TIROPA-124244 format. One record per residue (C-alpha): x, y, z; residue in three letters; residue number from 1. Coordinates in Angstrom, 2 decimals, padded with zeros to 5 digits, m for minus. Each point is the difference from the previous one (the first is absolute). Example, Ala and Ser with C-alpha at 12.3 -4.5 7.8 and 13.67 -1.06 7.14 Angstrom:
((012.30,m004.50,007.80),ALA,1)
((001.37,003.44,m000.66),SER,2)
// end
This chain:
((173.15,174.88,127.18),MET,1)
((000.33,m002.35,m002.94),SER,2)
((m003.06,m001.12,m001.93),LYS,3)
((001.51,m003.49,m000.25),HIS,4)
((001.90,m000.86,003.20),PRO,5)
((m000.18,m003.76,m000.57),VAL,6)
((001.54,000.31,m003.47),SER,7)
((002.67,002.33,001.35),ASP,8)
((000.88,m002.45,002.76),GLU,9)
((000.04,m003.00,m002.34),LYS,10)
((002.25,001.84,m002.46),LEU,11)
((002.36,001.06,002.77),ALA,12)
((000.16,m003.35,001.80),ILE,13)
((m000.89,m002.78,m002.45),ASP,14)
((001.00,001.31,m003.42),PHE,15)
((003.77,m000.11,000.62),PRO,16)
((m000.31,m003.69,000.95),GLU,17)
((m002.06,m000.61,m003.15),TYR,18)
((002.70,001.64,m002.14),VAL,19)
((002.73,m002.07,001.72),ARG,20)
((m001.91,m003.20,m000.69),ARG,21)
((m000.69,001.01,m003.59),LEU,22)
((003.67,000.80,m000.56),ALA,23)
((001.01,m003.37,001.46),ALA,24)
((m002.50,m001.76,m002.29),ARG,25)
((001.31,001.87,m003.04),LEU,26)
((003.57,m000.87,000.97),ARG,27)
((m000.90,m003.69,000.39),LYS,28)
((m001.72,000.06,m003.41),GLY,29)
((003.08,001.57,m001.58),ALA,30)
((002.25,m002.59,001.67),ASP,31)
((m002.22,m002.89,m001.12),ASP,32)
((m000.97,001.20,m003.49),TYR,33)
((002.40,002.78,m000.92),GLY,34)
((m001.06,003.32,m001.51),ASP,35)
((m002.05,m001.50,m002.86),GLY,36)
((m003.21,001.66,001.21),SER,37)
((001.40,003.40,m000.93),PHE,38)
((000.39,m001.02,m003.63),THR,39)
((m003.32,m001.84,m000.44),LYS,40)
((m002.42,001.51,m002.45),ARG,41)
((m003.27,001.50,001.21),GLY,42)
((m002.26,m002.95,m000.93),PRO,43)
((002.30,m002.42,001.85),GLU,44)
((m000.06,002.18,003.10),LEU,45)
((m003.80,000.24,m000.21),CYS,46)
((m000.23,m003.80,m000.16),GLU,47)
((002.32,m000.34,003.01),GLU,48)
((m002.13,002.48,001.92),LEU,49)
((m003.22,m001.78,m001.00),ALA,50)
((001.45,m003.29,001.30),GLN,51)
((001.04,001.63,003.27),GLU,52)
((m003.48,001.49,000.44),LEU,53)
((m001.56,m003.42,m000.55),MET,54)
((002.32,m001.37,002.71),ASP,55)
((m001.12,002.75,002.38),ILE,56)
((m003.66,m000.71,m000.76),CYS,57)
((000.60,m003.71,000.50),GLY,58)
((001.61,000.59,003.40),TRP,59)
((m002.96,002.22,000.87),GLY,60)
((m002.34,m002.91,m000.75),PHE,61)
((002.10,m002.36,002.13),VAL,62)
((m000.11,002.46,002.90),LEU,63)
((m003.75,000.54,m000.47),TRP,64)
((m000.67,m003.76,000.23),THR,65)
((002.07,m000.22,003.19),ARG,66)
((m001.94,002.89,001.52),ILE,67)
((m003.29,m001.69,m000.92),LYS,68)
((001.20,m003.25,001.63),ASP,69)
((000.92,001.90,003.17),LEU,70)
((m003.40,001.73,000.03),GLU,71)
((m001.75,m003.36,m000.32),ASN,72)
((002.08,m001.48,002.83),LYS,73)
((m000.74,003.00,002.20),LEU,74)
((m003.71,m000.27,m000.76),ARG,75)
((000.06,m003.71,000.97),ALA,76)
((001.79,000.76,003.29),VAL,77)
((m002.50,002.76,000.80),GLU,78)
((m002.90,m002.38,m000.70),GLU,79)
((001.56,m002.61,002.30),GLN,80)
((000.42,002.58,002.74),LEU,81)
((m003.59,001.16,m000.41),ASP,82)
((m001.26,m003.60,000.18),ALA,83)
((002.16,m000.68,003.06),ALA,84)
((m001.23,003.13,001.78),SER,85)
((m003.64,m000.95,m000.70),ARG,86)
((000.58,m003.42,001.59),SER,87)
((001.27,001.50,003.26),LEU,88)
((m002.45,000.52,002.86),PRO,89)
((m001.15,003.62,000.31),PRO,90)
((002.19,002.16,002.16),SER,91)
((m001.62,001.15,003.25),PRO,92)
((001.59,003.40,m000.61),LEU,93)
((m002.32,000.47,m002.96),HIS,94)
((m003.20,m001.21,001.62),SER,95)
((m002.92,002.46,m000.19),PRO,96)
((m000.48,m000.15,003.79),VAL,97)
((003.62,000.93,000.72),LEU,98)
((m000.05,002.71,m002.64),GLN,99)
((m003.16,001.49,001.56),GLN,100)
((001.62,m000.21,003.44),SER,101)
((003.12,001.83,m001.23),LYS,102)
((m002.14,002.65,m001.67),LEU,103)
((m002.01,000.50,003.19),SER,104)
((003.19,000.36,002.02),GLU,105)
((001.32,002.54,m002.49),PHE,106)
((m003.20,002.04,m000.06),LEU,107)
((m000.27,000.06,003.81),SER,108)
((003.66,000.87,000.55),PHE,109)
((000.50,002.90,002.39),GLU,110)
((003.52,001.47,m000.04),PRO,111)
((m000.49,001.45,003.50),SER,112)
((m000.18,m003.55,001.40),LYS,113)
((003.30,m000.98,m001.58),LEU,114)
((002.68,m000.56,002.61),ARG,115)
((003.47,m000.24,m001.45),LEU,116)
((002.37,m002.46,001.61),GLY,117)
((m002.79,m002.10,001.52),GLU,118)
((m000.74,m003.52,m001.21),PRO,119)
// end
């Protein structure tokens, strides 16, 4: 058995799609900008990469703020539900008397008195 079944599965199933998408992106870049990237000097490529990384980090921040907004909205909804449930009258199913009655019935249950098929 593999020591990394998840990685194996992801490589087998998802990696080919990743490569297809990457190839399509590279093709689009070549169509839009030509092959100039292959002749850029090292410092220029490093600067391009640094700019791309800043874009990725920026998108990460945008996503993080959206997640925080969703968390705050969820928290508000949960607080409203809690407040609404506290304003409802108590359920008779949760009354201490009924709970004690159910417990007594359970503790005094005798399987020999059970008659199947009878109301």
